[in-house]
BARO-441865 format. One record per residue: residue number from 1; residue in one letter; x, y, z of N, C-alpha, C in turn. Coordinates in nm, 3 decimals, m for minus. Each point is the difference from the previous one (the first is absolute). Example, Ala and Ser with C-alpha at 12.3 -4.5 7.8 and 13.67 -1.06 7.14 Angstrom:
<nodes>
{node 1; 'a'; {1.319; m0.569; 0.780}; {m0.089; 0.119; 0.000}; {0.090; 0.120; 0.000}}
{node 2; 's'; {m0.035; 0.105; m0.072}; {0.082; 0.119; 0.006}; {m0.077; 0.109; 0.073}}
</nodes>
This chain:
<nodes>
{node 1; 'x'; {10.869; 9.333; 10.932}; {m0.098; 0.070; 0.084}; {m0.003; 0.149; m0.032}}
{node 2; 'x'; {0.112; 0.054; m0.046}; {0.008; 0.143; m0.029}; {m0.104; 0.042; m0.103}}
{node 3; 'x'; {m0.022; m0.082; m0.103}; {m0.096; 0.035; m0.105}; {m0.142; 0.018; 0.055}}
{node 4; 'x'; {m0.032; m0.073; 0.106}; {m0.134; 0.008; 0.058}; {m0.009; 0.113; 0.103}}
{node 5; 'x'; {0.114; 0.049; 0.047}; {0.002; 0.105; 0.101}; {0.022; 0.138; m0.057}}
{node 6; 'x'; {0.070; 0.010; m0.114}; {0.035; 0.132; m0.054}; {m0.105; 0.055; m0.098}}
{node 7; 'x'; {m0.111; m0.072; m0.018}; {m0.105; 0.047; m0.088}; {0.012; m0.050; m0.143}}
{node 8; 'x'; {0.104; m0.078; m0.030}; {0.013; m0.057; m0.134}; {m0.116; m0.093; m0.030}}
{node 9; 'x'; {m0.036; m0.083; 0.097}; {m0.110; m0.094; m0.014}; {m0.100; 0.023; 0.113}}
{node 10; 'x'; {m0.125; m0.033; m0.023}; {m0.107; 0.029; 0.095}; {m0.061; m0.126; 0.061}}
{node 11; 'x'; {0.055; m0.114; m0.025}; {m0.062; m0.129; 0.033}; {0.003; m0.031; 0.149}}
{node 12; 'x'; {m0.108; m0.064; 0.047}; {m0.011; m0.039; 0.139}; {0.090; m0.119; 0.033}}
{node 13; 'x'; {0.003; m0.035; 0.125}; {0.095; m0.099; 0.053}; {0.000; m0.133; m0.076}}
{node 14; 'x'; {m0.116; m0.051; m0.038}; {m0.006; m0.130; m0.067}; {0.052; 0.004; m0.143}}
{node 15; 'x'; {0.017; 0.118; m0.055}; {0.049; 0.014; m0.138}; {0.143; 0.051; m0.007}}
{node 16; 'x'; {0.065; 0.014; 0.114}; {0.136; 0.055; 0.004}; {0.103; m0.112; m0.015}}
{node 17; 'x'; {0.025; m0.039; m0.124}; {0.087; m0.113; m0.025}; {0.134; 0.031; m0.064}}
{node 18; 'x'; {0.020; 0.121; m0.050}; {0.129; 0.032; m0.062}; {0.104; 0.017; 0.110}}
{node 19; 'x'; {0.108; m0.076; m0.010}; {0.107; 0.009; 0.099}; {0.121; 0.076; m0.052}}
{node 20; 'x'; {0.029; m0.016; m0.130}; {0.122; 0.063; m0.053}; {m0.012; 0.019; m0.151}}
{node 21; 'x'; {0.050; 0.111; m0.048}; {0.013; 0.023; m0.144}; {0.137; m0.051; m0.039}}
{node 22; 'x'; {0.005; m0.105; m0.082}; {0.127; m0.060; m0.040}; {0.060; 0.066; m0.123}}
{node 23; 'x'; {m0.087; 0.050; m0.089}; {0.046; 0.065; m0.122}; {m0.111; 0.091; m0.051}}
{node 24; 'x'; {0.036; 0.115; m0.050}; {m0.099; 0.091; m0.058}; {0.069; 0.078; m0.112}}
{node 25; 'x'; {m0.043; m0.030; m0.124}; {0.054; 0.067; m0.118}; {m0.116; 0.051; m0.085}}
{node 26; 'x'; {0.032; 0.057; m0.114}; {m0.105; 0.044; m0.092}; {m0.082; m0.116; m0.053}}
{node 27; 'x'; {0.058; m0.121; m0.001}; {m0.066; m0.116; m0.060}; {m0.067; m0.094; 0.101}}
{node 28; 'x'; {0.032; 0.014; 0.130}; {m0.053; m0.097; 0.096}; {0.014; 0.049; 0.144}}
{node 29; 'x'; {m0.073; m0.072; 0.087}; {0.024; 0.009; 0.144}; {m0.011; m0.142; 0.052}}
{node 30; 'x'; {0.091; m0.036; 0.090}; {0.002; m0.133; 0.062}; {m0.007; 0.021; 0.151}}
{node 31; 'x'; {m0.094; m0.070; 0.063}; {m0.025; 0.016; 0.142}; {0.011; m0.131; 0.074}}
{node 32; 'x'; {0.050; 0.005; 0.122}; {m0.006; m0.112; 0.092}; {m0.120; 0.025; 0.089}}
{node 33; 'x'; {m0.089; m0.100; 0.010}; {m0.128; 0.020; 0.069}; {m0.034; m0.119; 0.089}}
{node 34; 'x'; {m0.084; 0.027; 0.098}; {m0.057; m0.105; 0.083}; {m0.136; 0.047; 0.049}}
{node 35; 'x'; {m0.104; m0.067; m0.044}; {m0.135; 0.037; 0.041}; {m0.020; m0.037; 0.147}}
{node 36; 'x'; {m0.041; 0.097; 0.082}; {m0.023; m0.030; 0.141}; {m0.118; m0.095; 0.017}}
{node 37; 'x'; {0.004; m0.077; 0.105}; {m0.108; m0.094; 0.032}; {m0.130; 0.077; 0.025}}
{node 38; 'x'; {m0.107; m0.045; m0.064}; {m0.131; 0.062; 0.019}; {m0.092; m0.107; 0.060}}
{node 39; 'x'; {m0.047; 0.021; 0.124}; {m0.088; m0.098; 0.062}; {m0.125; m0.024; m0.086}}
{node 40; 'x'; {m0.048; m0.122; 0.000}; {m0.117; m0.038; m0.079}; {m0.119; 0.094; 0.027}}
{node 41; 'x'; {m0.020; 0.037; 0.124}; {m0.113; 0.087; 0.035}; {0.011; 0.138; m0.065}}
{node 42; 'x'; {0.120; 0.039; m0.042}; {0.021; 0.132; m0.062}; {0.012; m0.008; m0.153}}
{node 43; 'x'; {m0.016; m0.119; m0.056}; {0.015; m0.015; m0.145}; {m0.127; 0.036; m0.077}}
{node 44; 'x'; {m0.109; 0.025; 0.070}; {m0.120; 0.050; m0.064}; {m0.080; m0.105; m0.074}}
{node 45; 'x'; {m0.077; 0.046; m0.096}; {m0.095; m0.083; m0.074}; {0.069; m0.107; m0.084}}
{node 46; 'x'; {0.123; 0.026; m0.043}; {0.071; m0.093; m0.088}; {0.131; m0.044; 0.065}}
{node 47; 'x'; {m0.006; m0.093; 0.095}; {0.122; m0.042; 0.070}; {0.097; m0.069; m0.095}}
{node 48; 'x'; {0.126; 0.004; 0.038}; {0.107; m0.058; m0.080}; {m0.016; m0.151; m0.011}}
{node 49; 'x'; {m0.010; m0.048; m0.123}; {0.004; m0.143; m0.028}; {0.105; m0.022; m0.108}}
{node 50; 'x'; {m0.025; 0.044; m0.121}; {0.096; m0.019; m0.108}; {0.062; 0.131; m0.047}}
{node 51; 'x'; {m0.066; 0.112; 0.025}; {0.051; 0.130; m0.044}; {0.022; 0.088; 0.123}}
{node 52; 'x'; {0.124; 0.038; 0.023}; {0.031; 0.090; 0.110}; {m0.012; 0.143; m0.052}}
{node 53; 'x'; {m0.119; 0.058; 0.014}; {m0.024; 0.135; m0.050}; {0.083; 0.104; 0.073}}
{node 54; 'x'; {0.037; m0.029; 0.124}; {0.085; 0.091; 0.074}; {0.137; 0.011; m0.069}}
{node 55; 'x'; {0.054; m0.115; m0.043}; {0.129; 0.002; m0.068}; {m0.013; 0.050; m0.143}}
{node 56; 'x'; {m0.109; m0.031; m0.065}; {m0.020; 0.050; m0.137}; {0.006; 0.152; m0.003}}
{node 57; 'x'; {m0.049; 0.064; 0.105}; {0.003; 0.146; 0.008}; {0.143; 0.054; 0.008}}
{node 58; 'x'; {0.091; m0.076; 0.058}; {0.137; 0.046; 0.018}; {0.067; 0.028; m0.135}}
{node 59; 'x'; {m0.031; m0.078; m0.103}; {0.063; 0.027; m0.129}; {m0.041; 0.137; m0.055}}
{node 60; 'x'; {m0.124; 0.040; 0.024}; {m0.045; 0.133; m0.042}; {0.066; 0.110; 0.083}}
{node 61; 'x'; {0.028; m0.030; 0.126}; {0.074; 0.096; 0.083}; {0.138; 0.026; m0.059}}
{node 62; 'x'; {0.062; m0.104; m0.055}; {0.129; 0.018; m0.066}; {m0.009; 0.097; m0.116}}
{node 63; 'x'; {m0.112; m0.005; m0.073}; {m0.022; 0.093; m0.110}; {m0.010; 0.143; 0.053}}
{node 64; 'x'; {m0.071; 0.018; 0.113}; {m0.012; 0.133; 0.060}; {0.136; 0.054; 0.041}}
{node 65; 'x'; {0.083; m0.086; 0.057}; {0.135; 0.042; 0.041}; {0.082; 0.040; m0.122}}
{node 66; 'x'; {m0.008; m0.079; m0.107}; {0.075; 0.033; m0.122}; {m0.043; 0.137; m0.053}}
{node 67; 'x'; {m0.130; 0.025; m0.003}; {m0.051; 0.129; m0.050}; {0.056; 0.115; 0.083}}
{node 68; 'x'; {m0.002; m0.012; 0.131}; {0.050; 0.108; 0.085}; {0.148; 0.026; m0.024}}
{node 69; 'x'; {0.076; m0.106; m0.020}; {0.144; 0.016; m0.019}; {0.037; 0.047; m0.140}}
{node 70; 'x'; {m0.083; m0.028; m0.098}; {0.034; 0.031; m0.139}; {m0.087; 0.109; m0.064}}
{node 71; 'x'; {m0.098; 0.050; 0.072}; {m0.088; 0.104; m0.054}; {m0.017; 0.115; 0.100}}
{node 72; 'x'; {0.113; 0.049; 0.049}; {0.003; 0.121; 0.085}; {m0.096; m0.007; 0.118}}
{node 73; 'x'; {m0.001; m0.113; 0.068}; {m0.080; m0.021; 0.121}; {m0.151; 0.004; m0.024}}
{node 74; 'x'; {m0.043; m0.024; m0.124}; {m0.143; m0.008; m0.030}; {m0.059; m0.123; 0.070}}
{node 75; 'x'; {m0.128; 0.000; 0.018}; {m0.071; m0.114; 0.060}; {m0.074; m0.074; m0.111}}
{node 76; 'x'; {m0.043; m0.123; 0.031}; {m0.072; m0.079; m0.100}; {m0.095; m0.097; 0.069}}
{node 77; 'x'; {m0.099; m0.043; m0.078}; {m0.097; m0.098; 0.048}; {m0.027; m0.101; m0.112}}
{node 78; 'x'; {m0.032; m0.126; 0.037}; {m0.028; m0.101; m0.102}; {m0.116; 0.039; m0.090}}
{node 79; 'x'; {0.013; m0.032; m0.128}; {m0.099; 0.035; m0.100}; {m0.059; m0.123; m0.068}}
{node 80; 'x'; {0.087; m0.095; m0.038}; {m0.048; m0.121; m0.068}; {0.107; m0.108; 0.006}}
{node 81; 'x'; {m0.044; m0.122; m0.031}; {0.090; m0.115; m0.014}; {m0.053; m0.084; m0.115}}
{node 82; 'x'; {0.088; m0.036; m0.092}; {m0.042; m0.084; m0.113}; {m0.024; m0.144; 0.044}}
{node 83; 'x'; {0.093; m0.056; 0.078}; {m0.017; m0.137; 0.047}; {0.091; m0.027; 0.119}}
{node 84; 'x'; {m0.039; m0.099; 0.079}; {0.082; m0.045; 0.112}; {m0.015; m0.151; 0.011}}
{node 85; 'x'; {0.113; m0.067; 0.013}; {0.000; m0.145; 0.019}; {0.061; m0.028; 0.137}}
{node 86; 'x'; {m0.072; m0.077; 0.081}; {0.045; m0.037; 0.133}; {0.046; m0.145; m0.004}}
{node 87; 'x'; {0.131; m0.020; 0.001}; {0.057; m0.134; m0.011}; {0.001; m0.072; 0.135}}
{node 88; 'x'; {0.029; 0.075; 0.105}; {0.005; m0.055; 0.135}; {m0.055; 0.107; 0.094}}
{node 89; 'x'; {m0.055; m0.044; 0.111}; {m0.046; 0.095; 0.101}; {0.121; 0.066; 0.064}}
{node 90; 'x'; {0.005; 0.132; m0.002}; {0.108; 0.075; 0.065}; {m0.030; m0.003; 0.151}}
{node 91; 'x'; {0.083; m0.069; 0.077}; {m0.029; m0.016; 0.142}; {0.033; 0.125; 0.081}}
{node 92; 'x'; {m0.070; 0.015; 0.110}; {0.036; 0.104; 0.096}; {0.133; m0.037; 0.064}}
{node 93; 'x'; {0.079; 0.099; 0.034}; {0.122; m0.024; 0.077}; {0.115; m0.063; m0.077}}
{node 94; 'x'; {m0.006; m0.005; m0.132}; {0.110; m0.057; m0.079}; {0.061; 0.110; m0.086}}
{node 95; 'x'; {0.132; 0.006; m0.001}; {0.069; 0.098; m0.083}; {m0.018; m0.033; m0.147}}
{node 96; 'x'; {m0.056; 0.096; m0.073}; {m0.019; m0.013; m0.144}; {0.054; 0.126; m0.066}}
{node 97; 'x'; {0.021; m0.007; m0.129}; {0.051; 0.113; m0.076}; {m0.104; 0.043; m0.102}}
{node 98; 'x'; {m0.005; 0.129; m0.027}; {m0.090; 0.055; m0.101}; {0.087; 0.070; m0.103}}
{node 99; 'x'; {m0.014; m0.042; m0.125}; {0.069; 0.065; m0.111}; {m0.106; 0.072; m0.084}}
{node 100; 'x'; {0.015; 0.130; m0.013}; {m0.090; 0.081; m0.081}; {0.078; 0.045; m0.122}}
{node 101; 'x'; {m0.036; m0.054; m0.117}; {0.067; 0.035; m0.127}; {m0.083; 0.107; m0.070}}
{node 102; 'x'; {0.056; 0.119; m0.015}; {m0.073; 0.112; m0.058}; {m0.016; m0.021; m0.151}}
{node 103; 'x'; {m0.125; 0.006; m0.046}; {m0.029; m0.013; m0.143}; {m0.008; 0.136; m0.067}}
{node 104; 'x'; {m0.061; 0.095; 0.069}; {m0.009; 0.138; m0.051}; {m0.027; 0.092; 0.118}}
{node 105; 'x'; {0.045; 0.124; m0.012}; {m0.024; 0.097; 0.106}; {m0.006; 0.140; m0.061}}
{node 106; 'x'; {m0.099; 0.075; 0.046}; {m0.015; 0.139; m0.043}; {m0.029; 0.082; 0.125}}
{node 107; 'x'; {m0.039; 0.125; m0.019}; {m0.034; 0.084; 0.115}; {m0.134; m0.036; 0.061}}
{node 108; 'x'; {m0.083; m0.078; m0.072}; {m0.135; m0.029; 0.049}; {m0.029; m0.148; 0.027}}
{node 109; 'x'; {0.085; m0.091; m0.052}; {m0.022; m0.142; 0.030}; {0.129; m0.079; m0.016}}
{node 110; 'x'; {0.001; m0.115; 0.066}; {0.111; m0.094; m0.010}; {m0.058; m0.139; m0.012}}
{node 111; 'x'; {0.056; m0.080; m0.092}; {m0.042; m0.139; m0.018}; {0.119; m0.090; 0.027}}
{node 112; 'x'; {m0.028; m0.116; 0.059}; {0.108; m0.092; 0.035}; {m0.051; m0.144; 0.004}}
{node 113; 'x'; {0.094; m0.091; m0.009}; {m0.024; m0.141; 0.029}; {0.066; m0.027; 0.135}}
{node 114; 'x'; {m0.068; m0.074; 0.087}; {0.051; m0.027; 0.134}; {0.013; m0.150; 0.021}}
{node 115; 'x'; {0.107; m0.039; 0.068}; {0.022; m0.139; 0.034}; {0.034; m0.010; 0.148}}
{node 116; 'x'; {m0.070; m0.089; 0.071}; {0.028; m0.028; 0.141}; {0.064; m0.138; 0.004}}
{node 117; 'x'; {0.118; m0.010; 0.062}; {0.074; m0.126; 0.001}; {0.079; m0.014; 0.130}}
{node 118; 'x'; {0.045; m0.122; 0.029}; {0.079; m0.022; 0.121}; {0.148; m0.011; m0.033}}
{node 119; 'x'; {0.083; m0.020; 0.102}; {0.145; m0.002; m0.020}; {0.047; m0.120; m0.082}}
{node 120; 'x'; {m0.085; m0.101; m0.019}; {0.035; m0.115; m0.085}; {m0.048; 0.020; m0.144}}
{node 121; 'x'; {m0.065; 0.114; m0.028}; {m0.048; 0.027; m0.135}; {m0.141; m0.051; m0.028}}
{node 122; 'x'; {m0.067; m0.055; 0.100}; {m0.138; m0.046; m0.018}; {m0.092; 0.121; m0.014}}
{node 123; 'x'; {m0.080; 0.004; m0.106}; {m0.089; 0.111; m0.026}; {m0.134; m0.025; 0.069}}
{node 124; 'x'; {m0.048; 0.102; 0.071}; {m0.127; m0.007; 0.070}; {m0.110; 0.074; m0.077}}
{node 125; 'x'; {0.032; 0.121; m0.048}; {m0.097; 0.081; m0.072}; {0.069; 0.063; m0.121}}
{node 126; 'x'; {m0.068; 0.000; m0.113}; {0.048; 0.068; m0.121}; {m0.113; 0.090; m0.047}}
{node 127; 'x'; {0.023; 0.130; 0.002}; {m0.101; 0.098; m0.038}; {0.045; 0.070; m0.127}}
{node 128; 'x'; {m0.086; 0.005; m0.099}; {0.030; 0.064; m0.129}; {m0.085; 0.127; m0.014}}
{node 129; 'x'; {0.063; 0.104; m0.054}; {m0.073; 0.123; m0.031}; {m0.061; 0.068; 0.120}}
{node 130; 'x'; {0.073; 0.005; 0.111}; {m0.046; 0.076; 0.116}; {0.024; 0.148; m0.030}}
{node 131; 'x'; {m0.102; 0.082; 0.020}; {0.010; 0.142; m0.033}; {m0.040; 0.084; 0.121}}
{node 132; 'x'; {0.078; 0.104; 0.027}; {m0.036; 0.098; 0.101}; {m0.015; 0.136; m0.065}}
{node 133; 'x'; {m0.091; 0.080; 0.052}; {m0.012; 0.138; m0.043}; {0.092; 0.084; 0.087}}
{node 134; 'x'; {0.060; 0.103; m0.058}; {0.099; 0.082; 0.069}; {m0.049; 0.146; 0.008}}
{node 135; 'x'; {0.018; 0.060; 0.117}; {m0.037; 0.141; 0.016}; {0.086; 0.063; 0.110}}
{node 136; 'x'; {0.046; 0.120; m0.026}; {0.070; 0.077; 0.102}; {m0.098; 0.064; 0.097}}
{node 137; 'x'; {m0.130; m0.006; m0.031}; {m0.104; 0.059; 0.085}; {m0.057; m0.098; 0.102}}
{node 138; 'x'; {0.031; m0.130; m0.014}; {m0.047; m0.099; 0.098}; {0.075; 0.020; 0.132}}
{node 139; 'x'; {m0.069; m0.022; 0.109}; {0.067; 0.005; 0.130}; {m0.070; m0.093; 0.098}}
{node 140; 'x'; {0.076; m0.046; 0.097}; {m0.055; m0.079; 0.110}; {0.085; 0.018; 0.122}}
</nodes>
């Protein structure tokens, strides 16, 4: 909850799924997460059926946290994704883990592969070539 309260992340209640940073190094960040329940009436034009977009966003939040911790508190925003495969629907209210493997990082961008999985090793989402732009001038 601290990440959402101290200004590290700007996401509203339905997107606040990071519970704990388990590991953060130059090569990776690993997070324990649980997407909060989002009532059907609040899911908008594209309600959850096979792709939990609320949880998919959490993996990019992990990238933002890594940037802040490894790039002098700079901020970042998503820029592109090469591909994403959704193996299973990431359910609301279930503890899942996000592994962000850093592929490259500079002062202006960071690229990573992200994997969302459960405690049994079942993979829910595999994202390749996720890129964020980095700037010390961004604020929220």
